[in-house]
C-alpha positions in Angstrom: -9.4 20.8 78.3 -11.5 23.3 76.5 -13.4 22.1 73.5 -14.4 24.0 70.3 -16.8 23.0 67.6 -16.2 24.7 64.2 -18.9 24.6 61.5 -17.2 24.6 58.1 -13.7 23.6 59.4 -12.6 22.5 55.9 -12.9 26.1 54.5 -10.1 28.7 54.7 -11.5 30.6 57.7 -12.4 27.4 59.6 -9.0 25.8 59.1 -7.2 28.9 60.4 -9.5 29.1 63.4 -8.8 25.5 64.1 -5.1 26.1 64.0 -5.4 29.0 66.3 -7.5 27.1 68.8 -5.2 24.1 68.7 -2.3 26.4 69.5 -4.3 27.5 72.6 -4.7 23.8 73.7 -8.3 23.4 72.6 -9.7 20.1 71.6 -11.2 20.9 68.2 -14.1 19.2 66.4 -14.7 20.4 62.9 -17.8 19.8 60.8 -18.5 19.5 57.1 -21.6 18.6 55.2 -19.9 15.3 54.2 -16.7 14.9 56.3 -15.9 11.5 54.8 -15.9 12.8 51.2 -14.7 16.4 51.9 -11.3 17.2 50.6 -9.4 18.3 53.7 -6.9 20.3 51.7 -6.9 23.4 54.0 -6.3 21.3 57.1 -3.7 19.3 55.3 -1.9 22.5 54.2 -1.8 23.8 57.7 -0.5 20.4 59.0 -3.4 20.0 61.5 -5.5 17.3 59.8 -4.8 14.6 62.3 -5.4 17.1 65.3 -9.0 17.9 64.3 -11.8 15.5 64.8 -14.1 15.7 61.7 -17.8 15.0 61.8 -20.6 15.3 59.2 -23.2 17.9 60.0 -25.7 19.8 57.9 -26.8 23.0 59.6 -30.3 22.7 58.1 -30.7 19.2 59.6 -31.6 19.5 63.3 -30.9 15.9 64.0 -27.4 16.0 62.7 -26.7 19.2 64.7 -27.9 17.7 67.9 -26.1 14.5 67.3 -22.7 16.2 66.9 -23.3 18.5 69.8 -24.3 15.6 72.1 -21.3 13.4 71.1 -18.7 16.1 71.3 -20.1 18.3 74.1 -18.3 21.5 73.3 
C-alpha cells in the first residue's frame, strides 16, 4: 500500500488532500503541531477522521520531523 505524509492535515487544503489520497487507497498520516489538542474539525466534516493517523510534528524541530518520518516511513 502506498503511504502519504501530509504536513498540516488539519487545515482545509490538507484535509481535502487526505480525502483524495484515501480515495486512491493511500495510507495517510497527517501532522499537526499538537495533534492531541488540535481541533480536527475539517477531517471530521469530511468524514475521514478515523482513516487518518495523526501525529504531532513541528517543522522547525528536526527531531520531531525525523521521528515521524522514521515511524511512518512514507
